[in-house]
C-alpha positions, -999 to 999 in steps of 0.1 A, spaced: -2 -541 593 1 -521 555 -25 -519 534 -10 -509 495 -19 -484 480 -48 -479 464 -38 -467 426 -9 -499 430 -36 -522 443 -64 -523 409 -54 -537 382 -65 -523 347 -74 -550 326 -53 -543 290 -76 -548 273 -101 -518 281 -85 -484 260 -80 -450 273 -101 -423 263 -76 -391 253 -108 -369 237 -119 -335 255 -129 -338 285 -163 -322 304 -149 -282 316 -175 -275 342 -162 -238 328 -181 -249 296 -209 -259 316 -210 -221 333 -213 -212 299 -243 -229 284 -253 -221 318 -255 -184 314 -261 -183 274 -293 -202 283 -295 -165 308 -288 -148 281 -317 -167 250 -338 -164 279 -337 -124 286 -333 -117 252 -370 -138 245 -385 -120 274 -372 -84 260 -391 -95 231 -416 -110 243 -430 -72 253 -427 -53 220 -462 -40 209 -471 -52 242 -500 -25 255 -494 -30 291 -488 2 312 -471 -8 340 -444 -9 311 -447 33 309 -415 35 328 -396 7 312 -378 12 278 -389 -13 259 -366 -22 229 -374 -19 190 -385 -53 171 -354 -45 148 -333 -39 184 -349 -75 199 -343 -97 164 -304 -85 169 -305 -95 202 -316 -127 202 -299 -138 167 -271 -113 171 -259 -112 207 -270 -145 219 -268 -162 186 -305 -185 191 -299 -201 158 -261 -216 169 -285 -221 206 -308 -242 185 -289 -261 160 -256 -273 181 -284 -283 204 -266 -264 238 -301 -265 255 -291 -302 257 -259 -294 275 -284 -271 302 -306 -301 305 -331 -295 290 -352 -323 269 -364 -332 237 -396 -314 246 -377 -284 248 -354 -281 221 -390 -298 202 -405 -260 211 -371 -238 203 -372 -251 168 -409 -249 162 -401 -210 179 -368 -208 153 -396 -214 125 -424 -189 133 -396 -153 135 -378 -169 105 -416 -171 88 -427 -136 100 -414 -103 81 -404 -71 97 -434 -49 105 -435 -13 94 -436 0 129 -440 -16 164 -469 -4 167 -487 -28 147 -470 -60 161 -497 -52 189 -529 -66 169 -509 -92 138 -526 -125 150 -487 -140 135 -472 -122 161 -494 -128 190 -484 -165 179 -450 -159 185 -451 -142 218 -473 -173 232 -444 -201 221 -411 -179 234 -430 -173 271 -436 -212 263 -396 -215 256 -389 -192 288 -413 -215 308 -385 -244 293 -356 -232 294 
């Protein structure tokens, strides 16, 4: 007894249009997860600025300018948020809203004269709380 080859046994209806567009790439998915990790790491470094924790004495805390450069320059945070790349790594709408809120807070924040002033800046403390929430969602 012979069985027909599966590819010839199943006839596709002629009314089905075939998709010729780009296909998902496993490499691209990996890139989105890498991007998410980079954003999370940049936010973690950002959260250390102005922190008066004695356990960080041996750790070189980046400056405000260095952290913002990493977040917005190297990690392209604005593009991560606006392109909805966060959806590509399985994050939901709440995560997107929290990311957008953090971006608005950071955009509205004026660069301090010194990083030491951040420890007592109320607006900065709100940004840190939002960054911590976003890190938990990422």
